N, C-alpha and C positions, 0 to 999 in steps of 0.2 A: 287593466288599467283605462281608462277613460276617461279624459276630461275635457270641456268644451271650453274656448276662448273667442269667444263672439262667432264668426263663422270657419272656426277652424278649434279640429279636435286631435289633442293630443293622443296617442293610441300607440304606444311601444311595439314591436314587434320582439319575439322571444330572443332571435336570431341577432338581431343589433346591438340587445338589450346585453346578451349574455359578453356578447365583443369590445361593449362599451366599458362593462365591470373588468375586465380581463385587462383591456388597456389601461384604466385609471388606478388598478390597483398596479401594475407594471411599470408606468410612470410614478408613483408617487414613491414606491420603492426605489427605483432610480435616483430621484431625488434627495430622499432620504440618503443614499449610500453615496452620493455625490456631497452631501453637506457633512455626514462623518466624515469624507477624505478631506475636507476644506478645514475642519477642527484640526485634525491629524497635522496638516500641513500648518497652520498657525500655529500650534505648540513646534513643530520643529525648526519654524521660521525664530520665534521669539527665542528658543533654546541657542540657535544661531548668533541670535544679537547678542545675549547676557555671556554666552564663552567669549566675546570678543573683550569686553569691560576690561578683563585685568589679566595678568598672563601670572601663573603661578609656577614655583621654582617646583620640580618635580623631585630632584635629588635623586637617591635610590627607589624611591616608590615607586610601584607596578602602576601603568594607566589606568587600572581597571579602578583605581582608587578615585580618579576623578572624572565628572559626566563630559559622555560624549561632546563634542562643540568647544567644552573648555580650553583656551589657550593657555601651553603651558610653556617652560624654559626646560632645557636637558642638557646636559652637558656629556659628552663622549667621545669617541674619535671614530671618522669616517672608515668603514673598510669597504674602499673603492676598487677592490679588485674583485669583490664579490655584488655584483650588482643584478636587478633583474630588471626586466623591459616589459609593461604590461601592455599585450596588443591590444588592439580594435578598441583604441580610444580616440576621441576625434573632440577638435576643440574649432569651432566656427566652422564647422564641416568640413575639414582636412585631419584627413587620416593620422594616428601618430601614437606616440607611447607615453605611459607615466612611467617615469623615474623613480625605484625605490632601493635605494641605500640602507645598508643596515649600519646600526650608530651603536657601537660596542661602548657599555656604559659601564665603570670601574663600581662595582657593590650591586650595580642592579640587571637587571634582562636586558637583552641586546634588543634596540627597537627599530623598525623599517620607518626611516622617514622619505616620505614621497616625495619628491626634489619637482615635482612639475610636469608638464608636458612639454615634449619634444616630435617634432614630424617626422613623418615617415618619408624614406631620402629615396625611396622607389624599388626596395628589392629588401628582401627579408636577411641578404647576405652581406648588405648594406646597414652597418648600423648607425646610427649616431655618436657620436662621441661624446660620452658623459662622466670624462674621470674629473675625481674631485682635485680641487687645485691647493686648497687646506691640509696642512697636514700637522699630527700633533692633536692633541684636545681643541675643539669648538665647544661653545655653546649655543644654540639651534634653540629656534621658538617655531610654535607652530601648535595647531588645532590638532586636539585628539579626535582621530576619524576610524574609520573602516577601510577593508580595501575593497575595491569596484565591486559589485555582485552584477553577475550576466543575467538577461532576463530569458535567455534559453539557455538547455543546459549544453545544448550542442555548440556553442560560444566556449568553453570550457576547457582548456586544455593546460595542463600541469609542466612545470619546468622542467627540461631533461635531465637527466643523475647525473651526465656527463656532457663533455665539451665546454668551449671557451666561454669568458664571462663578457658580458654581460648575456643572461639568461634570458629567453623569451619566452613568456608564457602569456596563456589571458583565461583571467577572472581564474587564478588559483586560489585554493586555498590557506589560509596560514600555516596547518601541518603540511603541507606541500612545500612552502616554501621554508619551513622550518628544518625538513627532511633532508631537502639539496645543500643547505648551508650545515647541517651536521651539527645546529645547536639549538637551543629553545629559544622561544621569540616572544616577544610581547604578545598577547593575540589582537590590540590593535596597533595603527599606525599612527606616527606625525605629519600633518599636513602642513610643509614648512611653510610660515610666516612670507608674502610676496616681498618684502623689505628685506629678508633674512639673502647673504650670498649664498655660492655654490645649488642655486637652482633654475628652475626653467620656468615656462608659463605659468602662473596660478593664481587662475580666476574662481576661489573657493568660493562655494555656494549653498545654501541649505537643499537636502532632496527635492523632489515633485515639484508640481508647478508651484505658484502661486496660491494661496487661500481664496484669494475673490476670484481666480476664474474657477476652482470648485464650486464656490458659491452661486457662481453665474450657471453656470449647468446645472444646478438642483433646481434652478428659480426656472430654468428652460423646459424641465423633464415636467415640473408641475403647472406651467403652460401646458404643456402638450395634453396634461389631464383634465383642464379646464376645457380646451378648444374639444377632446373628445367627448364632453360632457354635453357642449354646446352643439359638437354637431348630431349627437346622438335626438335632443330635444329637436332641433330642428327637422332632423329627417323622419323624425315621429310625429310628427306636428302638418296636418294634413288637411285641405277642405273636403269634408264628408262626402260622398257621394250621393247622387239627387235620388233623392225617396231614403237613404239610411238614416 
């Protein structure tokens, strides 16, 4: 294909043309992927905001009957003697743990309450004091959530079957925690509200990065596709040789 523009001729070579086509397809696909991620994160953030509007009294109903991020109130008794510390949890770039405490509900399955983040004290042999001060029945409120999930399988470590409490574990499954406790557990956890007592650092946020950041990444990838096309046109447009 040859086109003339005044003193210049557009005559693309096969190699750069194929490269431009591949790059444009790649950049457009990456932009679409980021756009879909943005829509997903926007939906997650909207769900997070909707869940904060009211607190549902759960009673004996299972957590699976309400959506994730919904705030609920549950009455039960903390089992302070059998707690878990989720290792490899950081807050503001400081290493620490998340505290999981069983809440035994009369007439309902035991639920794990994530009471928040506590700092690492410098040694795995020196664990933080996470005793529950309340005795008897308590009513707690918080969001319905899930256990932390590891990005890599290498970061997972089930809780030990024996030894002193609290048990330190890293990204366990609910089945592993249930087996160590010797009782069935709700498949989801309660993220304790920041204003509730008996908790630690609780800065709960929707998962992932803000949706606008994904949309910005999508725009950047599409700009790269346009830049590749413009560069191909510029490199393929040249002055013809004398006598050509």
